[in-house]
C-alpha positions in Angstrom: 93.0 57.5 144.3 92.6 54.4 146.4 91.3 54.7 150.0 94.6 53.7 151.4 96.5 56.3 149.5 93.9 58.9 150.5 94.3 57.9 154.2 98.0 58.2 153.9 97.6 61.7 152.2 95.2 63.0 154.8 97.4 61.8 157.6 100.3 63.7 156.1 98.4 66.9 156.6 99.0 66.6 160.3 95.5 67.6 161.3 95.2 70.5 158.8 91.6 71.0 157.5 91.1 69.7 154.0 90.4 72.6 151.5 87.0 72.6 149.9 87.5 73.3 146.2 83.9 72.6 145.2 82.5 75.9 146.6 79.2 74.3 147.0 79.1 72.6 143.6 78.1 69.0 143.3 80.1 68.3 140.1 83.3 66.4 140.5 85.1 68.7 138.0 87.5 71.2 139.5 87.1 74.7 137.7 89.1 77.9 137.8 86.5 80.5 138.5 88.8 83.4 139.4 87.7 85.2 136.2 84.7 84.5 134.0 85.4 82.1 131.1 84.9 83.2 127.5 81.7 82.4 125.8 83.1 80.1 123.1 83.2 76.4 122.6 86.1 76.3 120.2 88.9 78.5 118.7 86.8 79.6 115.7 84.2 81.0 117.9 86.9 82.7 120.1 88.4 84.3 117.1 85.0 85.5 115.9 84.5 87.3 119.2 87.9 89.1 118.8 86.6 91.5 116.1 83.3 93.3 116.1 81.7 94.6 113.0 82.6 98.2 112.3 81.3 99.3 108.9 82.6 102.5 107.4 79.0 103.8 107.3 76.5 103.7 110.1 74.4 100.6 110.6 70.7 100.6 110.3 68.4 102.8 108.3 69.3 106.4 107.7 67.8 109.0 105.5 70.2 110.3 102.8 70.0 113.9 101.8 67.2 114.5 99.3 65.6 111.1 99.9 62.1 110.7 101.3 62.6 107.1 102.6 65.4 105.6 104.6 67.7 103.0 103.2 68.5 99.7 105.0 72.1 98.8 105.5 71.7 96.0 102.9 70.4 98.5 100.3 73.1 101.0 101.1 75.9 98.4 100.6 74.2 97.1 97.4 74.2 100.7 95.9 77.8 101.1 97.0 78.9 97.9 95.4 76.9 98.8 92.3 78.8 102.1 92.0 82.2 100.2 92.3 81.1 97.6 89.7 80.2 100.5 87.3 83.7 102.0 87.8 85.3 98.7 87.0 83.2 98.0 83.9 85.0 97.0 80.8 84.2 99.0 77.6 83.9 95.8 75.7 81.1 94.4 77.9 77.7 95.8 78.8 78.1 95.3 82.5 80.7 95.6 85.3 82.2 92.7 87.1 80.6 90.7 89.9 81.9 92.4 93.0 81.8 91.3 96.7 82.9 93.2 99.7 85.5 91.7 102.0 88.4 89.3 101.8 88.6 86.4 99.4 87.3 83.2 101.2 84.8 85.1 103.2 81.7 83.0 102.6 79.4 85.2 104.5 80.0 88.3 102.3 77.1 89.4 100.1 77.8 89.6 96.4 76.5 91.9 93.7 76.3 90.9 90.1 77.6 93.2 87.3 75.8 96.5 86.5 75.6 98.4 83.3 78.5 100.7 82.4 78.1 104.4 82.4 80.5 104.5 79.6 78.7 102.8 76.7 80.7 103.4 73.6 81.0 101.8 70.2 79.2 98.6 69.1 77.6 96.6 71.9 78.4 92.9 72.2 78.4 90.3 75.0 81.7 88.8 75.9 82.6 86.3 78.6 86.0 86.0 80.1 87.6 84.3 83.1 87.5 87.5 85.0 83.8 87.9 84.3 83.0 84.5 85.7 84.7 85.2 89.1 84.0 87.6 91.9 86.2 90.6 92.4 86.6 91.1 96.2 86.4 94.8 97.1 88.4 96.0 100.2 86.6 99.2 100.8 88.1 102.2 102.7 90.0 100.0 105.0 91.6 101.5 108.2 95.4 101.8 108.5 95.5 98.8 110.8 93.6 96.6 108.2 95.9 97.9 105.5 99.0 97.1 107.5 97.7 93.5 107.8 97.1 93.3 104.0 100.5 94.7 103.2 102.4 92.5 105.6 100.5 89.4 104.5 100.6 90.0 100.7 103.3 92.5 99.7 106.9 91.6 99.7 109.1 94.4 101.1 106.5 95.6 103.7 107.8 95.9 107.2 106.9 97.7 110.5 109.7 100.0 111.5 110.8 100.7 115.1 108.5 103.7 115.3 105.4 101.9 114.0 105.4 103.2 110.4 104.9 100.9 107.5 108.0 100.6 105.2 107.3 99.8 101.6 109.0 99.6 98.3 107.7 101.3 95.1 109.4 98.9 92.7 111.6 99.9 89.8 110.3 103.5 89.8 111.2 105.6 92.8 110.0 108.9 91.4 107.4 110.3 88.9 107.7 109.6 85.2 106.9 113.0 83.6 107.9 111.9 80.1 105.4 109.1 80.3 102.5 111.3 81.3 99.7 111.9 78.7 96.7 114.1 78.6 93.9 113.3 76.2 93.2 116.0 73.6 89.5 116.3 73.3 87.0 118.9 72.5 85.7 119.9 76.0 89.2 120.8 77.3 91.5 121.2 74.4 91.3 125.0 74.1 91.8 125.5 77.9 95.0 123.5 78.1 98.5 124.5 77.4 100.2 122.6 74.6 103.5 122.8 72.7 106.8 124.4 73.7 107.5 124.3 77.4 104.2 122.6 78.3 104.2 119.5 80.5 101.1 118.2 78.7 101.9 115.6 76.1 98.7 114.8 74.1 97.3 111.5 73.3 94.0 110.6 71.5 90.9 109.2 73.2 91.1 105.9 71.4 94.6 105.2 72.9 93.5 106.2 76.3 90.6 103.7 76.1 93.0 100.9 75.1 95.1 101.7 78.2 92.0 102.0 80.3 90.8 98.6 79.1 94.2 97.1 79.9 94.2 98.5 83.5 90.5 97.5 84.2 91.0 94.0 82.8 94.1 93.6 85.1 92.3 94.8 88.1 89.3 92.6 87.4 91.6 89.6 87.1 92.8 90.0 90.7 91.2 88.2 93.6 90.9 91.5 95.5 91.2 95.2 94.8 91.4 98.1 97.2 88.9 101.0 96.8 89.2 104.4 98.4 86.4 106.9 98.3 87.8 110.2 99.6 87.7 113.9 99.0 89.9 116.8 97.7 89.8 120.4 99.0 88.9 121.3 102.6 86.5 124.0 101.1 83.1 122.3 101.5 81.6 124.3 98.6 84.3 123.1 96.2 85.0 119.6 97.4 85.9 117.0 94.8 84.9 113.3 95.3 87.6 110.9 94.2 87.7 107.1 93.9 91.0 105.3 93.8 91.0 101.6 92.7 94.4 99.9 93.3 96.0 96.5 93.6 98.3 97.3 96.6 97.6 97.9 100.2 100.5 100.4 100.1 98.7 102.5 97.5 95.5 102.4 99.4 97.2 103.5 102.7 99.1 106.2 100.9 95.9 107.7 99.5 94.1 107.2 102.8 96.7 109.5 104.3 97.1 112.0 101.4 93.4 112.7 100.5 90.8 114.0 102.9 89.2 111.1 104.9 85.4 111.1 104.9 83.3 110.7 108.0 80.9 107.7 108.1 78.0 110.1 107.5 79.8 111.6 104.4 80.4 108.1 103.0 76.7 107.4 103.4 76.0 109.9 100.7 79.2 109.5 98.6 77.4 108.3 95.5 79.2 108.6 92.1 82.8 109.9 92.3 83.7 113.1 90.3 87.0 111.5 89.3 88.4 107.9 89.3 92.0 106.6 89.4 92.7 103.1 88.0 96.0 102.2 89.5 97.3 99.1 87.6 100.9 100.1 88.1 102.0 96.6 88.7 101.1 95.8 85.1 102.9 97.4 82.2 101.4 99.2 79.3 101.8 97.7 75.8 104.8 99.5 74.3 103.4 99.0 70.8 100.4 101.1 71.6 100.4 104.5 69.9 102.0 107.3 72.0 103.7 104.8 74.4 107.5 105.4 74.8 108.2 102.9 77.6 106.3 100.3 79.7 105.1 103.1 81.8 102.0 105.3 81.1 100.2 107.7 83.2 97.1 109.0 81.4 94.6 111.7 82.2 91.2 112.1 80.5 89.5 115.3 81.7 86.3 114.6 79.8 85.8 111.2 81.3 87.2 112.4 84.6 89.6 109.4 84.8 93.2 108.6 85.3 95.0 105.4 84.3 98.4 104.2 85.7 100.3 101.4 84.1 103.9 100.3 84.6 104.8 102.3 87.8 104.1 101.6 91.4 105.4 105.0 92.6 102.5 106.3 94.7 103.3 110.0 94.1 101.8 109.6 90.6 98.4 109.4 92.1 98.9 112.5 94.3 100.3 114.6 91.6 97.7 113.3 89.0 95.0 114.6 91.3 96.9 117.9 91.7 96.9 118.3 87.9 93.1 117.7 87.9 92.6 120.5 90.5 94.8 122.8 88.3 92.1 122.3 85.6 88.9 122.2 87.6 89.5 124.9 90.1 90.5 127.8 87.7 87.3 126.9 85.7 85.4 127.9 88.9 87.5 131.1 89.4 89.5 129.4 92.1 93.3 129.6 91.9 95.2 126.3 92.5 98.7 126.7 94.0 101.8 124.6 94.6 102.7 126.2 97.9 103.0 125.8 101.6 100.6 127.7 103.9 100.5 128.8 107.5 98.6 131.2 109.7 99.5 133.4 112.6 97.7 133.8 115.8 96.1 137.1 114.5 94.7 135.2 111.5 97.3 136.4 109.1 97.9 133.9 106.3 101.2 133.4 104.4 101.7 131.4 101.2 105.2 129.9 100.6 106.4 129.1 97.1 109.7 127.4 96.3 111.3 124.5 94.5 113.3 121.7 96.1 116.1 122.9 98.3 114.8 126.4 98.8 113.7 125.8 102.4 109.9 125.9 101.8 109.1 123.1 104.2 111.5 124.4 106.9 110.3 128.0 106.7 106.6 127.2 106.4 106.8 125.0 109.5 106.8 127.4 112.4 105.7 126.5 115.9 104.4 129.9 116.4 102.0 129.6 113.6 99.3 127.1 112.5 100.0 124.8 109.5 97.2 124.9 106.9 99.1 122.6 104.5 102.6 121.9 103.1 102.1 121.5 99.4 98.8 122.1 97.6 96.2 124.8 98.1 93.3 126.7 96.6 92.6 130.4 96.9 89.0 131.1 96.4 86.3 133.7 97.2 86.3 132.8 100.9 90.1 132.5 101.5 92.5 129.6 101.2 92.0 125.9 101.7 94.3 122.9 101.6 93.6 120.4 98.8 95.0 117.4 100.7 94.5 115.6 103.9 98.1 114.7 104.5 101.8 115.5 104.0 104.3 113.9 101.8 107.7 114.7 103.2 111.2 114.1 102.0 113.2 111.7 104.4 116.7 111.8 103.1 119.0 113.3 105.8 116.1 113.7 108.2 116.9 114.3 111.8 114.9 115.2 114.9 117.0 118.3 115.4 116.3 119.7 111.9 112.8 118.6 111.4 111.2 117.6 114.7 107.6 117.6 113.5 108.3 115.3 110.5 110.5 113.1 112.7 107.7 112.6 115.2 105.0 112.1 112.5 106.7 108.9 111.3 104.7 106.5 113.5 101.9 104.0 113.2 99.7 104.9 110.2 102.5 106.5 108.3 103.9 105.1 105.0 107.7 105.4 104.5 108.8 104.7 100.9 112.1 103.1 99.9 113.9 103.8 103.2 116.7 101.5 104.5 116.4 100.1 108.0 118.4 97.8 110.4 117.3 94.2 109.9 117.0 93.5 113.6 116.0 96.8 115.3 114.0 98.1 112.3 115.4 101.6 113.0 115.5 103.7 109.8 118.8 105.1 108.5 117.7 108.3 106.9 121.1 109.0 105.4 121.1 105.7 103.4 120.5 106.3 99.7 120.9 102.5 98.7 117.4 102.4 97.2 117.0 106.0 96.2 117.6 109.5 97.3 113.9 110.2 97.0 112.9 108.5 100.2 109.5 109.8 101.4 107.0 109.6 104.3 103.2 110.1 103.8 101.1 110.8 106.9 97.8 112.5 107.8 98.1 116.2 108.5 96.8 115.6 112.0 100.1 114.1 112.8 101.6 117.6 112.8 100.9 119.1 116.3 100.1 122.6 115.2 98.0 121.7 112.1 94.9 123.7 111.7 91.8 121.5 111.4 89.8 122.1 109.3 92.6 123.2 106.9 91.2 126.5 105.8 92.1 130.1 106.4 91.3 133.7 105.4 92.8 135.5 102.4 96.6 135.6 102.4 98.3 138.7 103.7 101.8 137.7 102.3 103.2 135.7 99.5 106.8 134.5 99.9 108.6 133.4 96.7 111.7 131.5 97.7 114.8 131.1 95.5 118.0 129.4 96.5 120.3 131.6 94.3 123.6 129.9 94.0 124.8 132.7 91.8 124.7 135.0 94.9 123.4 138.1 93.1 119.7 138.2 94.3 119.1 140.1 97.6 118.1 138.3 100.7 114.7 139.8 100.5 112.9 142.2 98.1 109.4 143.5 97.8 107.7 142.8 94.4 105.2 144.8 92.5 102.2 143.0 91.0 103.9 142.8 87.6 107.1 141.5 89.2 105.1 139.0 91.2 103.6 137.6 88.0 107.0 137.5 86.3 108.8 135.6 89.1 105.8 133.4 89.7 105.9 132.3 86.0 109.6 132.0 86.1 109.7 129.8 89.3 113.5 130.2 89.7 116.1 128.5 91.8 119.6 127.4 91.3 121.4 124.2 92.0 125.1 123.3 92.2 126.3 120.8 89.6 128.0 117.6 90.6 131.7 117.7 91.2 132.6 114.3 89.6 134.0 116.1 86.5 135.2 119.1 88.5 132.3 121.4 87.4 131.1 123.6 90.3 129.2 126.2 88.3 125.7 126.9 89.5 122.8 125.8 87.2 119.7 127.8 86.9 116.4 125.9 87.3 113.0 127.3 86.2 109.7 125.7 86.9 106.6 127.7 85.9 104.3 128.6 88.8 106.8 126.6 91.0 105.3 123.4 89.8 105.4 123.2 86.0 105.0 119.4 85.9 101.5 119.7 87.4 99.9 122.7 85.7 97.3 122.3 82.9 96.7 125.8 81.6 99.2 128.4 80.4 101.2 129.8 83.3 100.2 133.3 82.5 96.5 132.3 83.2 97.5 131.3 86.8 99.7 134.4 87.2 96.9 136.7 86.2 94.5 135.1 88.6 97.2 135.5 91.3 97.7 139.2 90.6 94.0 139.8 90.6 93.4 138.1 94.0 96.4 139.9 95.5 95.1 143.2 94.4 91.5 142.5 95.5 92.6 141.4 99.0 95.6 143.5 99.6 98.3 140.9 99.7 102.0 141.7 99.3 104.6 139.5 97.6 108.2 139.1 98.5 111.1 137.4 96.8 113.4 135.8 99.5 116.9 134.4 98.6 117.9 131.5 100.7 121.0 130.8 98.7 124.4 132.5 98.6 125.7 135.9 99.6 129.1 137.6 99.0 129.8 135.6 95.8 128.6 132.6 93.9 128.8 129.0 95.1 132.4 128.3 95.9 133.3 131.9 96.7 130.5 133.3 98.8 128.7 131.6 101.7 125.2 130.2 102.2 122.7 132.6 103.7 122.4 131.9 107.4 119.1 130.3 108.4 118.8 132.7 111.3 118.9 135.7 108.9 116.2 134.1 106.7 114.0 133.5 109.7 114.4 137.1 110.9 113.3 138.2 107.4 110.3 135.9 107.5 109.4 137.1 111.0 109.6 140.8 109.8 107.2 139.9 106.9 104.7 138.2 109.2 104.6 141.0 111.8 104.3 143.7 109.1 107.4 145.6 110.1 109.1 145.0 106.8 106.3 146.9 105.0 107.3 150.0 107.0 111.0 149.8 105.9 112.7 152.2 103.6 113.5 150.6 100.2 116.0 151.1 97.4 116.1 149.7 93.9 118.6 147.2 92.5 120.1 147.4 89.0 118.9 145.3 86.1 116.2 143.2 88.1 114.7 146.4 89.5 113.9 144.8 92.9 112.9 146.9 95.9 115.3 146.1 98.8 114.8 147.2 102.4 117.7 149.2 103.8 117.3 147.5 107.2 115.8 144.4 108.7 116.0 143.6 112.4 118.5 140.7 113.0 120.1 140.9 109.6 123.4 142.6 108.9 122.7 145.7 106.6 125.7 145.0 104.4 124.3 141.8 103.0 120.9 143.3 102.1 122.4 144.8 98.9 124.3 142.0 97.3 126.8 144.2 95.5 128.0 145.4 98.9 128.9 141.9 100.0 130.9 141.0 97.0 134.7 141.8 97.1 134.9 141.8 93.3 132.3 144.4 92.0 133.1 143.6 88.4 132.5 139.8 89.0 129.2 140.8 90.6 128.0 142.8 87.6 129.1 140.1 85.2 127.3 137.3 87.2 124.1 139.5 87.6 124.0 140.0 83.8 124.5 136.3 83.3 121.5 135.4 85.5 119.4 138.1 83.9 120.1 136.5 80.5 119.1 133.1 81.8 115.8 134.6 83.1 115.1 136.2 79.7 115.9 133.0 77.8 113.6 131.0 80.0 110.8 133.5 79.5 110.8 133.1 75.8 108.6 130.0 76.4 105.8 132.3 77.6 106.2 135.5 75.6 103.7 134.7 72.8 100.7 134.2 75.2 97.6 136.3 74.4 94.5 137.0 76.4 91.6 137.1 73.9 94.0 138.0 71.1 95.6 140.7 73.2 99.2 140.5 74.3 99.3 143.5 76.5 99.3 141.6 79.7 102.3 139.5 78.6 104.2 142.7 77.6 103.6 144.2 81.0 104.9 141.1 82.7 108.0 141.1 80.4 108.7 144.7 81.3 108.8 143.7 85.0 111.6 141.2 84.5 115.3 141.9 84.3 116.3 144.5 81.6 119.7 144.4 79.8 121.1 147.3 77.6 
C-alpha cells in the first residue's frame, strides 16, 4: 500500500486507534492464533495424524503363558503371520504364500515369506505360480468400522442404512444349500457319525475334499487381500474352541466378527494355532465335474483335518451353521450336549431352554424383559451348566416391527449386518415387509446389542425345557408335561406344522419334522443326543414341557390361532413353578399329561377335544397326526446302543399309540 493511500485510510478512521495485529511479533506475516495449528507441513502428514496405531494385541513385550521369555511386538506379529501363511498353504507346494499384514499399497507393512505346511501329503515337489510370487495382504481381525470402509469401498451392494447398519447382498444364494453340503468319510469319525436314511450327512472322500480345498486356497491366494478372523466358540472357558475364518469379503468378516465370540487383546496374544479353519471362497464356484459335486456350490467339512471349505455360495449363514455342526461333533465327544435352542434365566437363577422350528415363537417367547438372555440359537449343556456357543444373534427380519420385536429392532444399528433387505434409495430406511430379494432377510449383531443379555453367556443347569410346536392340525394341547421317554421321543421328532400355500386352493396343514429341532446340523444319530438330554435332565432335576402355539378348536381354516397372551401365561406358570403343582389328566393316543387349570388360560381349551365342536373330526385328525409321527419315526427305529435296541423301544413306546 502506498504512503498516500495509507494516509487516506488512516484519516478515514476518524481518530480511532489503529489495531495492533502483531501481538509483539516482528514478522510481517499476519497469523490466526485463536487456536493452535496442526503439526503438519502437508496433507499427507495431516492424514497420518488422523489415525493412531491400534493393534489387536498389546504393543511391547509381553510374556505369553508357558513362556519363559517375553516376545517383542515384531516377533509376535511374525509368528501370527506364520500361522496364517501355514493355514493358506497349498497342498502342492511345500510352503505357504508370502503374507503381509495391512492394505495393499502399504509400503511400510512388514512381510513374511512362506512357511512350511502342516499338511504335508503325497509326493513333494516345488512349484511356482503367479500367486506364489506375490504378497497376500492379510486384514486381520478388523474392527466393524474398518470392515464398513472395506465393504463400501470394494463390495458392490454395500450401503449404510438410516440406523447405521451395513446392508449387504449375499449374491445368488439367499439361504443355506443343504443338498450341497458334504462330510468327509474318514476313519477317525466315520463310526461316530450318522449316515444313510434321514441323515443330513452326505459323504465324500478325502481326495475330493483336498481337490476343493486346493481350489479354495488357490483362489484366496490369488487375491490382493484376504480377511482373517481369529475368534472363539463356546462361552465355557474350559471347552472353548479356537476358530479361524479366512474369507474374501468384508461382509463375511463382519458377519463372523458378530456371530463368534470376540477375543480380548490378551487372548489374541496367545491365540496360536486354531482348532478349526474355514476357507470361505464362496465367490468362486466348485468344479461341477469333480466327484460328488451336484452344482457349482459345495460346502465341505473334514473333521479329521478340522477344516471347512465353502465354494459357490456367498450366503454367510453357511459359516455359522458349519461351525454349529462342528460343535455337534466335538462337544458330545467330551460328554457335553450341543443344542439348537434359545436360553434365558430368571432373577432367581432358574434357566429355561426353548426348542422350536421356524414359526413356533421360539424367539418371541425366549425374549422376556423379566429374564436375562443367555442366547437365542446355539447352546451347550455341560457339567457346570449351560453356555452359549456364539457371540451374537442372527435374527429374521421379514415383517419386523418395533412393536412386535423391540429388542431386535433396536439392535439394527452401527455394527450390525443386514442381509438382502430392501431400503429407500434416498432415506436408506429399510422396508422389512419387502420380499423383492428374498423372504429370508436377516440381521447379524453382537449379543451385547440386546439390553438384557447376560454377559458372560453362561448359566446354571436348566430347570425347564420347553418344546414348542405350532400344531396347525389343532389337536395338541396348549401345554403338557412330558416324561423322560416322551421328552426323548418329541425331541427326536422335532415336530411343527405349516399351512400349505393357497395358490392351488390347498389349505391342509403339512406336518414338518426336524430331528432334535435342527436336523440339518446334527452329526450323530438323534437318539445319541436324546439319550444325553434325558440323562442330564434326570441328573439335574429338569422338567420338559410340550407347548402348542398353533391352533385350537379345530385345524387351520376352522379353529383359531392360540392367543399369545395364553401362551405367555403358560410360560410364566412354567417359570414360576406353579404349573408343577397343578393336577393333570392324560390325553388319548399321545398319552400327554395336561394340567386341568392354568392361571390366565380358559380351562376349556386345555383339553383340545373340549374346544372342538365336531368330536368325530377331532378324533380323526388326532389319529392322522399320530400316524404322521409314527411314519417319521421309522427313520430312527433301527438305532442300537452297543448292539442293544432297548432304549429305542422305550422311546417308541412313549410316542402316540394307535389300535
